[in-house]
N, C-alpha and C positions, 0 to 999 in steps of 0.2 A: 393613391397618388396618381395623378393624371400624367400621361406620357409627355405633355408639354412642360412638366415640372420635374423631369428626370434628374436625379442627382448626377452632377458631373464627377469626373475622376477627382478633381480638386476638393469637392464637397465630401466625397466618400473618404478621402485621405484625412481631411480635417476632422470628420466624425470619428474615424479610427483613432486619431491622436487623442481626441477627447475621451474616448473609451479607455485608452491606455492610461491616461492621467488618472482617471477615476479608479481603474483597477489597481494601479500602483499605490495610490493614496489609501486604498482599502486593503492593501496587502492580499489581493486576489490574483490567482493564476488562472488563465483562460485556456480552454480546449474548444475546438470547433469540430463539428460533425456535419459535413456538407454533402448533399446529393446534387440538387439542381444547379447549385452555384459552383460546383467542381473545384472548390478551394479558393474562390474569389475573396471570401471573408478573410481567410488566413493570409492571402496575398496582401490585402490592404493593411493588415496588422504587421506583417513582416517587412513591409516597405518602411516602417518606422524604426529609425535607429534606436537601439536600447530596448526593443520590445522583449528581449529575452528576460527582462525583469518581471514581466507579467504575462507572457505567452508560453504555454507549455507545449501544445501540439495541435495539429490539425489533421483530420481524417476526411478524405474524399471517398465516400462510400456510395457508389452509384448502383451497383447490382444488388439483387436480393442477397446473393452469397456474401458480398462484402459487408452489407448491413448486418448480417448474422455474425460473420467472423470477427469483424473489427469492433462492432458496437453491441453485440449481444441481442439484436432484435430477434424475437422468436419467430420461427417459420409460420406458426399458427397466426400470428399477428399479420404477417404479410399476406397469407392466403385469405384470411377473413376480411381484412380491411384495405389491403393494398399498400404500396410503398408511400403513396401520398395520402396520409391520414393522420388524425390526431394521435391515434394509438401508436403508430410507427414513430412519429417524431418524439413522442414522450419516451419511448424505449431508446431511441437514438441519443437523446440528450442525457438520459440516465447512464447509458452505456459509455458515453464519452467520459463521464466522471469516473466510472468503474475502471476503465482501461488507461487512465491517465493520472498524473499527479496534480491535476487542476482542482481548483476550488469553485469554479464557475464554468458553465458551458452553454453553448448555443448549438442548435441543430436545425437544419433546413432540409425540406423535401418538397418537391413540387413538379409542376409540368410547365417547363419553360417554352415549349413549342419548337418549331411550328406545328409538329404533329404530337400525338400522344394523348390529346384531350378527348373527352367524351361528354355527353350531356350532363352526367353527374359531376364530373371533374373536368371542366373545360381548361384549355390552355390559359395559363395565368393563375391557376389554383396553387397556392403555396401554404404549407404549414411550417411555422417556426416555433421551436421550443427553447426554453431557457430553464436553467436550474442551477442553484447553489448547492454545494456539497452539504448534506444533512437536511436539505429542504425538499419541498415537493416541486415536481416539474410544472411549468406553466406552458400552455400552447395557445397559439392564436392562428386563425385561418385568415388568409389574405386572398384577394382576387385582383391581380395586377393586370393592367392593360398594356398592349404594345407587343413588339416583336420579342424574340428570344433574348436579345441583349437588354431590352427594357425591363422584361420580367426579372431577369437575373440581377440587374442593377438595383431595382426597387427592393428585391429580396435582401441584398447586402445591406442597404440602408435601413430597412426595417429590423433586421437582425442586430445591427449595431445600436440602433435606438433602444431596442429592448434590453440590450446589455447595459446601456447607460442607466436605465431605470432600475434594473436588478442590482447593480453594483452600488446603489445609494445606501 
């Protein structure tokens, strides 16, 4: 997504409402596990009146320790692959379902910047994972452009779009 097409707050809110309608129609409860977005996905969801019908909980797990304690990410995964990796986001999304009463989850981990990037994982590198209880986790790698706000905003939008697809 180009930075000139960044989703506005209004667009994110509308997308979160659509996700909520889909989850409620499918009788699914959502959990979020967020690192680089710091709870922004959960905020968009809890801005919607009545979201308690389809939102169970949100966990903002930034540090390695929090990812391990709240989401069951294995220390070996973090040491071998780092926090921003397919392996970590898959364990985060699975852990969100283990530690919650939810039936569907989304997890995000990435490098929002302006620092923290390297040649292998530049700023804007984001992994998003989705999973339904009883299913297999899915993960997708994104490379977003822009400043910290732009990377995080695009991450929220991509996470919500993925939830729409998975809740079908």
